[in-house]
C-alpha positions as CSV (number, residue, x, y, z in Angstrom):
1,M,-2.5,-54.1,24.0
2,L,-4.4,-51.4,24.5
3,S,-2.0,-49.5,26.2
4,T,0.6,-50.6,22.7
5,S,-2.2,-49.3,20.7
6,L,-2.5,-45.6,23.1
7,S,1.3,-45.5,23.1
8,L,1.2,-45.7,19.2
9,I,-1.5,-43.4,18.8
10,L,0.0,-40.4,21.3
11,L,3.2,-41.2,19.3
12,L,1.8,-41.0,16.0
13,A,0.5,-37.8,17.1
14,G,2.9,-36.4,18.4
15,A,5.5,-37.3,16.1
16,T,3.0,-34.9,13.0
17,W,2.6,-32.3,15.0
18,V,6.4,-32.1,15.4
19,S,6.6,-31.9,11.8
20,T,4.2,-29.6,10.8
21,N,4.4,-27.5,14.0
22,V,8.7,-27.2,14.6
23,I,10.1,-29.1,11.6
24,A,8.2,-27.7,8.6
25,P,8.6,-23.8,8.2
26,A,5.6,-21.2,9.7
27,S,3.1,-20.4,6.4
28,V,4.3,-17.0,5.1
29,Y,1.1,-14.7,4.1
30,A,1.6,-11.9,1.9
31,E,0.3,-8.6,3.6
32,P,-0.8,-5.7,1.8
33,T,1.0,-2.2,3.2
34,R,-0.4,1.3,2.9
35,V,1.4,4.9,2.8
36,D,0.0,7.7,3.8
37,I,1.6,11.1,2.6
38,T,0.9,15.0,3.3
39,L,1.7,17.3,0.5
40,D,1.9,21.0,1.0
41,P,1.8,23.0,-2.1
42,L,4.6,25.3,-3.6
43,P,4.0,28.7,-4.1
44,N,2.4,29.8,-7.3
45,E,1.9,26.1,-7.6
46,T,-1.4,24.7,-9.6
47,F,-3.5,22.0,-8.7
48,E,-2.4,20.6,-11.9
49,L,1.3,20.5,-10.9
50,L,0.6,19.4,-8.0
51,L,-1.2,16.3,-9.2
52,R,2.0,15.3,-11.0
53,R,4.8,16.2,-8.1
54,A,1.7,13.3,-6.2
55,E,2.2,10.9,-9.5
56,A,6.1,11.2,-9.0
57,I,5.8,10.6,-5.1
58,A,3.5,7.9,-5.2
59,R,5.5,6.2,-7.7
60,A,8.5,6.4,-5.4
61,A,7.1,5.3,-2.3
62,T,5.2,2.1,-4.3
63,Q,8.6,1.2,-4.7
64,R,10.6,1.7,-2.0
65,S,7.8,-0.4,-0.3
66,F,8.3,-3.2,-3.1
67,D,11.7,-3.1,-2.7
68,R,11.3,-3.1,0.7
69,D,9.7,-6.4,2.1
70,I,9.2,-9.3,0.1
71,L,6.4,-10.6,1.3
72,I,4.2,-7.2,0.5
73,N,1.9,-8.4,-2.3
74,E,-0.2,-4.9,-2.3
75,V,0.8,-1.1,-1.9
76,N,-2.0,0.9,-1.1
77,V,-0.5,5.2,-1.2
78,V,-3.1,7.6,-0.2
79,I,-1.4,11.5,-1.1
80,A,-3.6,14.4,0.6
81,A,-2.7,18.4,0.2
82,R,-2.6,20.7,2.7
83,N,-4.0,23.8,2.2
84,Q,-4.0,26.2,4.6
85,D,-6.3,24.7,7.4
86,N,-8.3,22.6,4.3
87,L,-6.5,18.9,4.6
88,A,-8.1,16.5,1.1
89,P,-7.2,13.7,-0.8
90,I,-5.6,14.6,-3.9
91,L,-4.7,10.6,-5.1
92,N,-5.1,7.0,-4.1
93,L,-2.3,4.7,-6.1
94,K,-3.5,1.0,-5.4
95,V,-2.1,-1.4,-7.4
96,T,-0.3,-4.8,-6.5
97,R,3.1,-6.4,-7.0
98,T,2.8,-7.8,-10.2
99,N,1.1,-5.2,-11.4
100,W,3.3,-2.9,-11.4
101,R,6.5,-5.2,-12.0
102,D,4.3,-5.7,-16.1
103,R,3.5,-1.4,-15.8
104,P,4.8,0.8,-13.3
105,D,3.0,3.8,-14.4
106,P,1.0,6.1,-11.5
107,K,-1.6,7.0,-13.3
108,I,-2.9,3.5,-14.5
109,W,-2.8,2.2,-11.1
110,S,-4.5,5.8,-9.5
111,T,-7.6,7.2,-9.0
112,Y,-8.0,11.2,-8.5
113,Y,-9.8,13.1,-6.5
114,R,-10.5,16.3,-8.8
115,T,-13.3,18.3,-6.0
116,S,-9.7,18.8,-3.9
117,K,-9.3,21.2,-6.1
118,S,-12.0,23.2,-5.2
119,L,-11.9,21.8,-1.3
120,L,-8.3,23.4,-1.1
121,N,-8.9,26.8,-2.4
122,L,-6.5,25.7,-5.3
123,E,-8.8,26.7,-8.3
124,P,-7.1,30.1,-9.7
125,A,-8.6,33.4,-9.4
126,K,-11.5,34.7,-11.4
127,P,-10.9,37.8,-13.2
128,R,-13.6,40.7,-12.5
C-alpha cells in the first residue's frame, strides 16, 4: 500500500513537472533595449541643428527597435556628439512601446543635455 501511494505521488509529481515545463510554453519576458549612437557635427552645423538631426535619428532608431522585435517593451536611445577630441551626450530618448505608439514624438520623451554645447565647443565665436 505504501509503495502504491509513493508511486502515485511520484507519477503525479512527474505529470505536473511535464505539464509545466515541457508542454506549457516558457514564459516570455518583455525586455528593454539600448541604442548608442555617436554623431560628428557637419561643417558649420550649429548645436541647435545638431539637436534636430539627433532627434530625427533617435526617432528612426526607436521605431526601428520596436519594429524589429515585438518583445522589446522599452527603448533607450543615447545620442552623443564628437567634436575634435571631445565626446558628450546631447540627447537621451527613453520610452515604452505603449507611450511611443500613442505619441511617437522624440521631443516628448527626450532628455536634452544643453551643457554639451560648450563641452563640444559648438558655441558661436564671440566677436572681439
